Structures are given as C-alpha cells and as structure tokens.
Backbone as ProteinMPNN parsed JSONL, in Angstrom:
{"seq_chain_A": "MTTVPPHHPAAEVEQALLALSDGTHPFEVRKEDDRIVAVWRHRLQGAQLAWGKAEWRYRVTLLGDSGEYTTSVVQKNWDGENTAFSFRSSDVTGPVDDVLARAGWTKRRSAVGRLLGRVLGRD", "coords_chain_A": {"N_chain_A": [[80.787, 128.958, 126.42], [81.701, 125.852, 125.083], [80.035, 122.811, 124.977], [81.249, 119.605, 125.295], [80.353, 116.818, 123.441], [79.44, 113.415, 124.588], [81.737, 110.729, 124.004], [83.017, 107.702, 122.695], [85.715, 105.72, 124.191], [89.196, 106.046, 123.024], [90.591, 103.624, 122.557], [88.508, 101.784, 122.204], [87.402, 102.839, 119.826], [89.409, 102.592, 118.099], [89.588, 99.738, 117.882], [87.105, 99.245, 116.726], [87.468, 100.536, 114.157], [89.641, 98.952, 113.161], [88.252, 96.596, 112.903], [86.948, 96.995, 110.528], [88.245, 95.676, 108.586], [87.081, 93.269, 107.716], [86.525, 92.016, 105.391], [84.336, 92.828, 104.098], [84.534, 95.3, 102.924], [86.134, 97.316, 100.404], [88.876, 97.563, 101.146], [91.668, 97.424, 103.434], [92.327, 97.696, 106.903], [94.685, 98.845, 109.107], [96.946, 99.193, 111.819], [99.442, 101.773, 112.057], [101.983, 102.862, 113.641], [101.1, 105.618, 115.364], [98.71, 105.863, 114.058], [95.695, 104.969, 112.53], [95.203, 103.173, 109.483], [93.538, 103.06, 106.511], [93.679, 101.174, 103.709], [93.412, 101.022, 100.249], [93.831, 99.076, 97.541], [94.801, 98.258, 94.163], [95.53, 95.925, 91.839], [96.823, 96.098, 88.774], [96.199, 94.585, 85.703], [96.088, 92.686, 82.695], [95.292, 92.592, 79.143], [94.89, 95.19, 78.092], [95.919, 96.863, 79.904], [98.62, 98.448, 81.72], [101.081, 96.707, 83.55], [101.162, 96.747, 87.077], [100.454, 98.577, 90.155], [98.037, 100.287, 92.066], [97.612, 102.478, 94.807], [95.829, 103.727, 97.622], [95.711, 105.672, 100.508], [93.942, 106.257, 103.545], [94.489, 108.025, 106.238], [94.05, 108.078, 109.732], [94.217, 109.84, 112.655], [93.814, 109.407, 116.018], [93.277, 111.744, 118.529], [94.417, 111.286, 121.33], [92.27, 110.709, 124.059], [90.509, 112.637, 123.462], [88.305, 112.927, 121.831], [88.489, 113.894, 119.367], [89.92, 113.884, 116.04], [92.292, 113.591, 113.354], [92.814, 113.71, 109.815], [94.482, 112.312, 106.929], [95.594, 111.997, 103.55], [97.116, 109.712, 101.362], [98.487, 109.054, 98.204], [99.875, 106.437, 96.246], [102.088, 104.962, 93.96], [100.631, 105.312, 91.528], [100.206, 104.17, 88.345], [101.31, 105.043, 85.09], [100.289, 106.275, 82.012], [98.679, 104.33, 80.681], [96.649, 103.016, 82.252], [93.634, 101.823, 83.603], [90.946, 101.932, 85.796], [88.33, 101.747, 88.267], [87.684, 103.901, 90.873], [86.465, 105.185, 93.867], [86.924, 107.498, 96.371], [85.244, 107.793, 98.496], [84.337, 105.23, 99.018], [86.133, 104.25, 100.763], [86.555, 106.365, 102.71], [83.938, 106.762, 103.665], [82.893, 104.425, 105.204], [84.847, 104.472, 107.21], [84.638, 107.069, 108.372], [81.982, 106.861, 109.302], [82.167, 104.993, 111.34], [83.664, 106.62, 113.175], [81.923, 108.739, 113.616], [79.645, 107.568, 114.757], [80.711, 106.725, 117.06], [80.934, 109.169, 118.37], [83.009, 110.869, 117.843], [84.741, 113.734, 116.538], [85.995, 115.545, 113.701], [88.985, 117.236, 113.977], [89.191, 120.744, 113.778], [91.116, 122.876, 111.545], [93.987, 124.968, 112.4], [93.421, 127.509, 111.591], [90.701, 127.523, 111.341], [89.968, 126.959, 114.052], [90.963, 129.305, 115.193], [89.316, 131.325, 113.849], [86.919, 130.495, 114.837], [87.128, 131.253, 117.584], [87.435, 134.054, 117.333], [84.997, 134.746, 116.225], [83.319, 133.993, 118.237], [82.34, 131.444, 118.447], [83.423, 129.355, 119.811]], "CA_chain_A": [[81.55, 127.792, 126.468], [81.243, 124.691, 124.26], [79.872, 121.47, 125.737], [81.774, 118.454, 124.484], [79.423, 115.684, 123.509], [80.124, 112.22, 125.029], [82.363, 109.969, 122.992], [83.676, 106.388, 123.156], [87.215, 105.805, 124.395], [89.997, 105.823, 121.78], [90.914, 102.183, 122.347], [87.266, 101.126, 121.623], [87.131, 103.29, 118.5], [90.527, 101.891, 117.33], [89.139, 98.407, 117.632], [85.891, 99.319, 115.81], [88.118, 100.78, 112.884], [90.335, 97.731, 112.685], [87.21, 95.55, 112.539], [86.411, 97.102, 109.105], [89.024, 94.717, 107.758], [86.334, 91.976, 107.796], [86.324, 91.504, 104.027], [83.037, 93.391, 103.439], [84.85, 96.563, 102.344], [87.172, 97.165, 99.337], [90.089, 98.067, 101.717], [92.045, 96.867, 104.684], [92.569, 98.7, 107.956], [95.738, 98.433, 110.003], [97.568, 100.257, 112.747], [100.833, 102.069, 111.668], [102.558, 103.773, 114.645], [100.004, 106.266, 116.088], [97.627, 106.063, 113.125], [94.842, 103.853, 111.855], [95.258, 103.475, 108.065], [92.67, 102.27, 105.584], [94.442, 101.07, 102.473], [92.826, 100.519, 99.176], [94.817, 98.608, 96.492], [94.249, 97.582, 92.95], [96.614, 95.292, 91.014], [96.491, 96.372, 87.354], [96.636, 93.611, 84.843], [95.21, 92.451, 81.577], [95.827, 92.931, 77.831], [94.842, 96.639, 77.812], [96.437, 97.614, 81.147], [100.033, 98.36, 82.092], [101.283, 95.981, 84.805], [101.605, 97.533, 88.181], [99.437, 98.672, 91.096], [97.71, 101.629, 92.595], [97.399, 102.375, 96.282], [95.356, 105.009, 98.155], [95.634, 105.393, 101.976], [93.215, 107.279, 104.307], [95.146, 107.832, 107.597], [93.322, 108.693, 110.79], [94.973, 109.925, 113.903], [92.988, 109.81, 117.178], [94.055, 112.656, 119.392], [94.25, 110.835, 122.723], [90.816, 110.429, 124.412], [89.754, 114.003, 123.363], [87.073, 112.829, 120.998], [88.827, 114.524, 118.064], [90.834, 113.182, 115.157], [92.77, 114.293, 112.133], [92.917, 112.754, 108.713], [95.307, 112.774, 105.741], [95.393, 111.058, 102.346], [98.37, 109.486, 100.607], [98.416, 108.162, 97.007], [101.075, 105.844, 95.917], [102.274, 104.0, 92.898], [99.721, 105.389, 90.393], [100.894, 103.932, 87.117], [101.344, 106.134, 84.115], [99.277, 106.652, 81.073], [97.79, 103.264, 80.098], [95.989, 102.284, 83.277], [92.217, 102.151, 83.74], [90.299, 101.247, 86.907], [87.391, 102.461, 88.813], [87.932, 104.114, 92.269], [85.817, 106.271, 94.579], [87.494, 107.672, 97.662], [84.113, 107.624, 99.425], [84.199, 103.777, 99.327], [87.061, 104.108, 101.86], [86.334, 107.279, 103.74], [82.626, 106.627, 104.125], [82.842, 103.484, 106.327], [85.777, 104.888, 108.363], [84.027, 108.315, 108.978], [80.784, 106.448, 109.877], [82.599, 104.471, 112.693], [84.104, 107.757, 113.997], [80.754, 109.542, 113.96], [78.87, 106.753, 115.557], [81.461, 106.703, 118.392], [80.884, 110.496, 118.944], [84.274, 111.636, 117.562], [84.623, 114.817, 115.482], [87.311, 115.925, 113.042], [89.608, 118.525, 114.591], [89.325, 121.831, 112.788], [92.421, 123.369, 111.326], [94.339, 126.034, 113.265], [92.706, 128.694, 111.137], [89.282, 127.265, 111.729], [89.883, 127.229, 115.505], [91.131, 130.779, 115.479], [88.109, 132.051, 113.457], [85.827, 130.113, 115.878], [87.333, 132.041, 118.783], [87.249, 135.428, 116.99], [83.636, 134.843, 115.892], [82.593, 133.659, 119.451], [81.707, 130.122, 118.27], [84.039, 128.358, 120.597]], "C_chain_A": [[80.865, 126.652, 125.762], [81.223, 123.465, 125.101], [80.366, 120.406, 124.753], [80.835, 117.285, 124.649], [80.201, 114.386, 124.038], [80.649, 111.453, 123.904], [82.907, 108.658, 123.537], [85.213, 106.604, 123.37], [87.949, 105.505, 123.122], [90.345, 104.359, 121.489], [89.684, 101.419, 121.806], [87.082, 101.614, 120.159], [88.255, 102.693, 117.606], [90.108, 100.445, 116.929], [88.018, 98.298, 116.58], [86.501, 99.577, 114.342], [88.804, 99.6, 112.367], [89.368, 96.645, 112.321], [86.68, 95.802, 111.128], [87.176, 96.319, 108.177], [88.297, 93.294, 107.712], [86.075, 91.38, 106.43], [85.141, 91.985, 103.296], [83.321, 94.675, 102.758], [86.016, 96.373, 101.292], [88.563, 97.733, 99.833], [90.457, 97.235, 102.977], [92.399, 97.88, 105.658], [93.654, 98.041, 108.805], [96.261, 99.608, 110.806], [99.004, 100.5, 112.311], [101.189, 103.192, 112.632], [101.348, 104.336, 115.381], [98.668, 106.4, 115.25], [96.854, 104.806, 112.786], [94.786, 104.213, 110.411], [94.382, 102.48, 107.301], [93.259, 102.253, 104.185], [93.633, 100.373, 101.413], [93.822, 100.249, 98.076], [94.124, 98.053, 95.297], [95.512, 97.152, 92.227], [96.123, 95.417, 89.569], [97.017, 95.224, 86.532], [95.717, 93.381, 83.703], [95.798, 93.011, 80.254], [95.863, 94.513, 77.598], [95.46, 97.493, 78.954], [97.936, 97.367, 81.255], [100.098, 97.535, 83.4], [101.641, 96.924, 85.913], [100.447, 97.536, 89.21], [99.182, 100.115, 91.484], [97.373, 101.472, 94.002], [96.886, 103.763, 96.821], [95.179, 104.76, 99.778], [94.895, 106.679, 102.611], [93.689, 107.003, 105.795], [94.227, 108.697, 108.657], [94.076, 108.671, 112.074], [94.083, 110.348, 115.051], [93.797, 110.57, 118.094], [93.718, 112.358, 120.874], [92.783, 110.368, 122.922], [90.027, 111.745, 124.304], [88.459, 113.903, 122.629], [87.214, 113.496, 119.696], [89.903, 113.682, 117.297], [91.241, 113.972, 114.001], [92.846, 113.214, 111.027], [93.898, 113.339, 107.699], [95.196, 111.634, 104.717], [96.795, 111.0, 101.672], [98.126, 108.59, 99.461], [99.768, 107.724, 96.671], [101.014, 105.016, 94.736], [101.216, 104.08, 91.827], [100.508, 105.176, 89.141], [100.561, 104.983, 86.124], [100.08, 106.087, 83.261], [98.241, 105.643, 80.719], [97.025, 102.478, 81.085], [94.423, 102.738, 83.273], [91.576, 101.299, 84.849], [89.335, 102.256, 87.502], [87.677, 102.658, 90.357], [87.177, 105.317, 92.761], [86.32, 106.308, 96.009], [86.501, 107.392, 98.802], [83.892, 106.152, 99.874], [85.109, 103.482, 100.519], [86.651, 105.059, 103.006], [84.948, 107.12, 104.404], [82.44, 105.721, 105.388], [83.728, 103.926, 107.493], [85.046, 106.074, 109.094], [82.697, 107.899, 109.711], [81.072, 105.836, 111.291], [82.913, 105.63, 113.685], [82.808, 108.534, 114.466], [79.828, 108.878, 114.963], [79.482, 106.67, 117.021], [81.52, 108.142, 118.99], [82.189, 111.289, 118.727], [84.101, 112.629, 116.467], [85.95, 115.111, 114.921], [87.713, 117.227, 113.627], [89.672, 119.621, 113.456], [90.826, 122.318, 112.688], [92.751, 124.492, 112.307], [93.63, 127.268, 112.888], [91.31, 128.629, 111.505], [89.093, 127.522, 113.258], [89.951, 128.693, 115.866], [89.863, 131.587, 115.032], [86.992, 131.787, 114.413], [85.921, 130.954, 117.101], [86.971, 133.554, 118.473], [85.714, 135.683, 116.774], [82.724, 134.422, 117.187], [81.895, 132.31, 119.342], [82.389, 129.05, 119.027], [83.783, 128.651, 122.055]], "O_chain_A": [[79.646, 126.489, 125.819], [82.167, 123.11, 125.806], [79.965, 120.333, 123.591], [80.546, 116.816, 125.75], [81.425, 114.302, 123.937], [80.033, 111.505, 122.84], [83.215, 108.548, 124.724], [85.849, 107.504, 122.821], [87.439, 104.815, 122.24], [90.385, 103.926, 120.337], [89.846, 100.488, 121.017], [86.631, 100.827, 119.327], [87.998, 102.339, 116.456], [90.269, 100.028, 115.782], [87.997, 97.424, 115.714], [86.084, 98.901, 113.401], [88.591, 99.235, 111.21], [89.685, 95.823, 111.462], [86.025, 94.925, 110.564], [86.809, 96.268, 107.003], [88.973, 92.266, 107.674], [85.454, 90.323, 106.332], [84.903, 91.677, 102.128], [82.447, 95.165, 102.043], [86.753, 95.388, 101.333], [89.315, 98.302, 99.042], [89.649, 96.461, 103.489], [92.786, 98.964, 105.223], [93.567, 96.869, 109.17], [96.048, 100.784, 110.513], [99.757, 99.533, 112.194], [100.752, 104.331, 112.463], [100.615, 103.555, 115.989], [97.678, 106.971, 115.707], [97.402, 103.704, 112.78], [94.408, 105.328, 110.051], [94.487, 101.262, 107.442], [93.313, 103.303, 103.546], [93.195, 99.243, 101.625], [94.593, 101.14, 97.719], [93.042, 97.47, 95.372], [96.439, 97.94, 92.037], [95.079, 94.864, 89.223], [98.199, 94.9, 86.645], [94.59, 93.875, 83.751], [96.717, 93.829, 80.29], [96.788, 95.031, 76.973], [95.477, 98.722, 78.887], [98.452, 96.292, 80.947], [99.227, 97.68, 84.257], [102.4, 97.862, 85.67], [99.58, 96.663, 89.181], [99.995, 101.012, 91.259], [96.878, 100.417, 94.398], [97.451, 104.809, 96.502], [94.584, 103.778, 100.224], [95.149, 107.844, 102.305], [93.37, 106.004, 106.44], [93.781, 109.815, 108.4], [94.524, 107.621, 112.536], [93.632, 111.492, 115.096], [94.9, 110.154, 118.449], [92.917, 113.021, 121.532], [92.181, 109.731, 122.057], [89.01, 111.93, 124.973], [87.584, 114.751, 122.809], [86.24, 113.676, 118.966], [90.655, 112.901, 117.881], [90.588, 114.962, 113.673], [92.929, 112.013, 111.286], [94.129, 114.543, 107.588], [94.772, 110.514, 105.005], [97.496, 111.99, 101.461], [97.622, 107.481, 99.638], [100.728, 108.486, 96.775], [99.985, 104.39, 94.479], [100.889, 103.052, 91.235], [101.427, 105.951, 88.876], [99.611, 105.743, 86.309], [98.969, 105.886, 83.753], [97.081, 105.978, 80.482], [96.742, 101.312, 80.808], [94.075, 103.879, 82.972], [91.669, 100.072, 84.819], [89.474, 103.461, 87.29], [87.888, 101.669, 91.057], [87.235, 106.377, 92.138], [86.189, 105.345, 96.765], [86.834, 106.863, 99.862], [83.345, 105.883, 100.944], [84.854, 102.513, 101.234], [86.428, 104.615, 104.132], [84.827, 107.334, 105.611], [81.939, 106.142, 106.431], [83.354, 103.75, 108.653], [84.88, 106.035, 110.313], [82.337, 108.568, 110.679], [80.366, 106.1, 112.264], [82.493, 105.617, 114.843], [82.702, 108.91, 115.633], [79.302, 109.511, 115.878], [78.767, 106.558, 118.017], [82.123, 108.307, 120.05], [82.41, 112.297, 119.399], [83.353, 112.368, 115.524], [86.962, 114.944, 115.602], [86.935, 118.172, 113.759], [90.157, 119.376, 112.351], [91.625, 122.172, 113.613], [91.844, 124.943, 113.007], [93.249, 128.042, 113.765], [90.75, 129.627, 111.961], [88.164, 128.219, 113.668], [89.186, 129.236, 116.663], [89.401, 132.446, 115.784], [86.22, 132.677, 114.771], [84.889, 131.356, 117.638], [86.294, 134.21, 119.264], [85.224, 136.756, 117.126], [81.499, 134.525, 117.127], [80.943, 132.057, 120.079], [81.986, 127.892, 118.916], [84.232, 127.903, 122.923]]}, "name": "protein", "num_of_chains": 1, "seq": "MTTVPPHHPAAEVEQALLALSDGTHPFEVRKEDDRIVAVWRHRLQGAQLAWGKAEWRYRVTLLGDSGEYTTSVVQKNWDGENTAFSFRSSDVTGPVDDVLARAGWTKRRSAVGRLLGRVLGRD"}
C-alpha cells in the first residue's frame, strides 16, 4: 500500500499560485472556473515584426484536496511567418510547478500510468 505524503489544502495552494501574479514573473495567474491558469503574452510590434500577439497558457486543475493535480497547455494566436520573439515554457511552468511541489502536491499519472503501476505492484 502506498503512503500519501502530507500536502497543503487546495485553498492554500490556490492562493499561493495566484500570488505568482506579483509582477516578478513573465506571466499572470488567474482562476478560470475550476482551473488556475498561468498566461504568458507577448505583443508583437516593430518594423521587422507583424502586428499581433502570442499567448501561451499553462492550466492546472487541483483535484479536490487529494494532493494531486493535472495540467494542460493551450497555445493561442501565434502569428504567421514574420514574427520573432523569445519564449521558454519553463519560465511559466517552473514557478508554478515549484509552488505545487513545495505544497506537497504531485501530478496525477495518466490512466495508463496508474494501470501499469497496479500491474507492476507499484501502487
């Protein structure tokens, strides 16, 4: 039997994630329905760039007070051929994942991963 490590309550973790919108990170964090979403945006402008914007979202769903969460990524509005900017997804995922890890939360394995864990006796 697997022992579940102690973790902080979901409400406390949610507040810690929302606090990442303090201006020290290149993204903002907000609550959207049952998810916490870290949004990175870049407005493209200048003589060599097409006008427009790029947006990248890292969505975290806390699974109740289980100590587990899921993530998904959404890219929006990537402009076409003549855009140039620098972006590293780890600039967004790193701080978010650090908050979750410090709070004792773990990413939920996929259904296949959970099944293999049972079959191999690791659950």
